[in-house]
N, C-alpha and C positions, 0 to 999 in steps of 0.2 A: 063306183071309180077305182081305177087301179094306181096306187097314190106313187107304187113304189117305181115305176118307167117314168112316170113324171119328175121326180127327185133327183132317178139318175141322168135324165134327159138334162136338167137344171147344173146339174155339179159338170157334167161335161160339156155344156154350153162354158160354164166357168175356168174349168182346166184348159178348153180349147182357146178361148180370150185369154188367158196368163201365157199358153203358149206363141199365138200369133205376135202378142204386146211384148214379148221378151223378144219375140225374133227379130219384128220390126222395126222396132223405136228405142228399144234400151242402147243398141252397141253405138249406131252413127250418130242418135240425137242424146242421149242419155248418160253415157261415159263421159265423151266431152264434155257435156255441160257439168258434172264430178270433179273433172281435173281444172275449167278454171275456175269452178269454186273454190276448189283446193290451194289453186293461184292466187286469188283476191284474197284467202284467208291467211295464207303463210307468205307470198312474198310484198304482196303491194302495203307502201306507209297506210297505216290507220288514218293519217293525218289526212293525207291526201284522199281520201275517201271522207272524211268529217270536213273539212273543208268544199266540196261540192254537195253531198249528200248528207250532212251530217244534221243530227237537231237544228244547230244552232244558225247553219249555214241558211242565208237568205230565202225567203222561199221562192222568190222570183229564178232564182237559179236553180234550187235544189231541186223542183217539180221538173221542169224543161227535160235537165239536164235527164233523170229518171227516166220520162216519157221518149227523149231520144235514144237515150241506150236501150230501151225495150223495141222500138219503130224496126231495128237494123234484127232481129234476133227471129228470124222464124221458126219459134219454135212450140212445143204443146204446155199445158198447164204443167204436167210430172217434171217435162227438161226445166221449165224457168224457177223451180222450187229450191233446187240446189243453188242456181245462181242469186236467187235472194237471198238465199242462206247468208252465201259469201260476203254479199253488201251490207247485209244485217250485222252481222257477229264482226266486222269489221269494222264496223262503227257508223254505216249509214243511219240516217234516221229512220224510224218508223215508217212515218209519211211517203219521204221519200220511195223508200224501200219498196211498200205497196204500191205506189205507184206503178213502181217499174214491174213489179208482179203480176198488175194488171192489163197493163199497155202491151205489153210483150206477146204475149198469145192472141190478143184482143184485136191488135190493130197492127200487126208487124203491116211491114211492106208487100209481101208474099201476099198476106191474108185481104188485104185492101186491092192489090190488085187481080188478085182469083174473084174476089167479089164482083170488082165493076165489072167485068170480063163475062160471067155466070147468068151474073143478075142486076146487072143492071148498074150504073153509075151512080145514082141516088141511093142508093143503099149501101155501095162502096163511102160516100163520100157522109151519108146520116151514121155509118159504121164508124170512121177514123174521129170525125167530131167529138159523138157521144161517147164515145170510148175516151178520147182525149179530155173532157169536161168531167165526165165521171170517175174517170182514173185518177186525177188531180185530185175531186173532190173526196172520194174511199179513202186515199192520202191521205188528207186534210183532217177527214171525220177519227181516223185510226188516232194521227195523232193525237187529237185534240180529247178524244175518250180517255188516252193510256197519256196524256204530256206529263203525269205527276210521276208515272214508272218509268219515263224515260229520258227525266228529268236524273232520276236516281240513276239509271245506269251510265250516265256520262257524265253525272254531278262532278267527278275527280277532273275533266279536264279542264283546260283551260282556255278561257274567250278568244285566246288569240289565235290557238293551233299550236303553239309552238313546236318547232321542232321541223323534222323530216317530212314538207308537206309536199315535196315530189317526186313523182314516182321516176324512177333510173330508168333510160332509154333501155338497158337490155329487158326491164320487166316490162315496159312497152310491146317491145316486138315480140318475146315469149308470149305473153297475155294474147297477142295481135295472131299472132301460130297458131294457139290451141281456138280461138273464134274462129278462123279460116279452118279448122277443122272440123268442128259445129256447123259449118255455112258450105261446106261441099257435102259433107253427109247428108245434106238437107235440101238443099236448093235442087228443084228441079227442072234445070235446063237444059237446053240441048248439047252441050259441050261437055254437059256432067253426066248424061244419059247415054250420049250417042257410043253405039260400040267400035272399038279402032282394033281389035284382034280378037280370037277365038282358037282356044282347044275342047278338044272332044274325047271326054275321058270311059275308057269302054266299059263300064259299072254294071253287070248284069242283073236286073230287077227295078234300077231305077223307080221306070215307069209305073209299074206295078206298086211301088212303094208309095209314090205321090196319090195315086187312085185311091189306098189305102186312107192315106193322110186325108183326102177331100171326102172319105165318108167317117171321121172320125172327130174332126175339127170340123165344125160348121161354117161354112162361106158362104157369106149373102153381102154386097155392097151395098145394095139397100139399107140392110139395119146396121151396117156399122162391122161382119164379121169378116175379117181379113183372110181366115183361112191360115195353113201351114204348110209352110212349102219341105220341100227336101234340103233345100239351104238354111231353110230354116231352122231344122232338125238338127243339122251341124252347128249352126250359130249357138244354139241353144245348148249344146256338148261341150264346145268352146268354153260358156259363161259359166257351167259350171265348173270348170278346170281352170277357170280365174280365178272363180271365186273361194276354191280350195286355197290355189297359191297364194292368192291374197290374203288368206286367213295366218299362214305363215313366214309370208316374207313383207308383208307392209304393215299389222299389227302390229308389230315394237319397230321398225323401221329407222327411228330415230336412233336407236342405238347400233345400226348398221346395215349393209349391206347385205344379203344371203344367199345364196344357190335358188332359194327358194322367193328372192324377191326380183333377181333377174328372169328366172323363168316365167314371175307373172307378167313382167314387161314384156319379155318375148310374145305370151299368148297373144294380150291385148293388141301387139302389133299385127299379128297375125291375123287374128278374129276382124280389125278393122277394115285389112285389106279381102277378107275372103265377103265381109257385108257389102264393099264396094262393090264387087264384083255382080255379074246376075248369070243366076244357073238356072237351063231350060232342060228338064228330062224329055226324054226319047227314048225310044224303041233300041237305038244301039249304045244306049247309057248316058252321060249327064254331060251336055255343051255347057261350058265354062266361058262367059263373053266380058272382056275386059273391058269395061267404062271408060270415059274419061274421068269419072267418080274414082277410080282406083289410083291414077297416076296424079288426082288433087288429094286425095287421102294421103298419098306415098309421101309426096313431096311435103305435106306440112306435117308430117311426123317424122321424117328426116330432119326437118326445121328446128321444130322440139328438141328432140335427141341431141343434133348438132350444140345447140343453146345450153342445153343440160350438161352437158358434159365439157363445153369450154368457158364459157360463163359465169356459172356462177357455180359456188362453193359445195360441199357435199350433205354440209348441213342443211343448208337451202334447201337444197332437192329430197333431202329427210323429209322436213317440212312440209312442203307441198306434198309429198305425195303420202302422210300420214294427217295432214288435214282431208283430203281428198276419199283416203280411207274411213275416215271418221264420220262424215257424210256419208257415204254408202252405206255403212253399217246401220247409222240413226233411219235413214231416209227410204232405202230401198222394202228392209219388210212389211212397210206400210204400202210402197205400192204396191206392192205383191197381192197384199190382203185385199187391197183396193181397185185391182184390174179382174180379182176374180173374183169381188161381190158384182162388181159392175157385169161381169158376163152371165151369173146367175140371174140378175134381175133383169137382165136388159129382153130377156123373152118373154116375161110377164109383160111388156109394155107393148100397144098397138098402134104403130103409127096411125093408124085410122080414128083411133081415139082423140089424138091430140087434132086431125083434123077439124073433128064434128065441133069442138068446144073451140079453135082457133080459126074460123071463117071468118068473124070481122072483129076488130079492133076494141075488144073489150080487156077489160081487167083479167076477169077468167081466160081468156084467150092466151093474156101474155104470159100468166101461171103454167100455164101447159107447156108454154112454148120452155120458159126456165126448165120447170120439173125434168122436163125433155133433157135437156141439157146437160141435167148434171146425172141423170143416171143410162143415158145411152151417151156414156161419150166417146167423141171419136180423136182421132188423132188429128194432128194442125195440120189445116188445108180442106180435109175430109169433110168439116163439116158444112163446107160452101155446096158441093155437091149434094147432099144429103137437106138444105134449107131449100134447093133446086127443085128435087124431089115433092117437096110439103108444099110448091109454092106451083108444081102443076096441080096438087093434090087440093086445091082449092083454100090454102091457108093465107090469112090478109098478110100483109107486109109488115105491118106493127108487129104481131105476136112472132114473125120471123125473123125481124130484129133481135129482138126479147132474145130470141135461140140463139142466134148468134154472136150476141152479149154474153150469153152464159154458158153455153157450152164450151169454150175455151179454159174458159176460167174454173167452173165449178164440179169438175171432177169428183169425184167420192176418192179417188186416191191422193188428188192432190190437198186435198181437204187435209186426210189424214196426215201426209205427210207434213205440211205446214203447221197442225198441231204439235208436232215434231219439236218443231222449231220455236215458233212463240207461244206455245202453250195451246191448250184445246177451248179454252175459252174465247183467247183472241182469233183463233181460227174461224170460231164459231161465228164469231162477229165479224169478223170479214166477209166470209159466206153468206149471211144475213145481206150484207149492205150488198155486196155484188148482185145477190137474188132481184134485192129491191129496185133498182136502179137499174140494172135489165129489163125490170118490169115498166120502169119509166122511161126509160130510152124505148124503147119498143112502143109503149103508149104514145108518147111525143112525134115521133116520126109515122104513126099510124095516123095520129091529128094530119098532118100535114097532106098525107098520102087522100086522108078524107076531105081535104079543101081546106084547113086551119091556114092562118097565114103564116109563113115564115118570121115575120117581127114580132108576134107574140108569140110561139114557140119561141125566139132569141131571149125576148123579155124574160121570160121563165127561166132560161137558162143563166142569164148571165145575173138575175136577182139570187138563185141557187148558189151560184160561185161569191158573191158578193156575201153573202151571210154564212160560207164557211169561211171564208178569209174574216171577217169581221171576227167570227168567234173565235178561231187559231189564234187570230190575233191577240185577240183578251186573255186564252189560256195560258199563251205562253207569256204574257205580262202576270199573270198571277201564279204561274209556276215557277219563274224566275225569283218572284219576292219569296217565295215559300224556301226553294234554296237557298235563297241569298240569306235567310233569317235562321234557319237549320244550321249555317256553317261559321254565322260568328261565333267566333271563341267568348266562352265565358269565363267571367273574371272569379 
């Protein structure tokens, strides 16, 4: 066997996966997420975050708030990591922040709705109920394991959270506009995807160039290969220019704006508008279609720009841009490595193998679903048609749910990114718990499919939650006594 062609093929797959991801998901998904995270870190008063989601906030408030916040964001595991970083760095407790990290990609409104339509409402209900229970459960477990470190992290804060614990109206409006930019870029509804106008650019050779891209970059939707379009190449080039100008314009933006700063911001606006269009190569050139997304994204950015210029001090905007850029530098390189690695590994895994071991509700079948979710990462909502394909191949609905729980959470790149924020050991522990509970969720649902009563399954879940709540309460009492004794002044 000649190993060189095989290695070249794997490298091609990795580079193709990276190019497709950068073109399709970084701009309208991840870029707004970085700006939202920067806004959380720079503009939202820390006391406001800790009041609702801090370590000392009541559990019956912090965890439901975290789950509710995650339910409205149709984001993938990579996009949610910067948002998690903004919440955690601003004073959110590890447990509630982890619940948000888990729940947003696993059980947001769009994912649940799409699951119900494509796979059945029983699977959709099981997905949201078990995601809620296990998302809160994993958050509690992480808070319990690292309770002492978390107490040290915020040990100097007042129990009363004295200070400005309310978010000013201007920050609410500013952050909502950024969230709207993210949602307008990701929602797939008619008013956003419909075309309201178009122009034809007489560019020679575009159709041939697209045919070349189809040969160079793998494209197979059943394997999660998205391919690369002419529009994608344009966006990647613009993304490179944004990175170059940001390096000179945002790295020290707290010292003041310069020409590089304005060039970077202008390129971001231009790139997001181009990303919102639909480009169709044809024999006569390139057809550019203006979808509703173009106008929605444009209005959102106009609102953000107006608020930034008229309602905030220059120093506040500088801090916002610097925090967003700091997160990009910390997280984005790991994202690139992870996406490339997934592209290399993906061709080595055959869906038929998963179907072979996952035809019944067994631990091995559930484990196969979880592992497939880790190494065959798909962007948000794409996991649903892939799951439908597995269902058609004969996969049991129990392991299928395990896959649906793990795929949005445990992509290799998201684990690497998370390690840069909370540390590698914590990221590994989190990944282990997610894998375990995804497996457990699939097994429970599979029991119901195979005839086990709902009451028996509910009793298992309630017992699990009760034990976690008791353990966390005891840990809080113990940690509170340790911190109190450590801070007693000595004579």
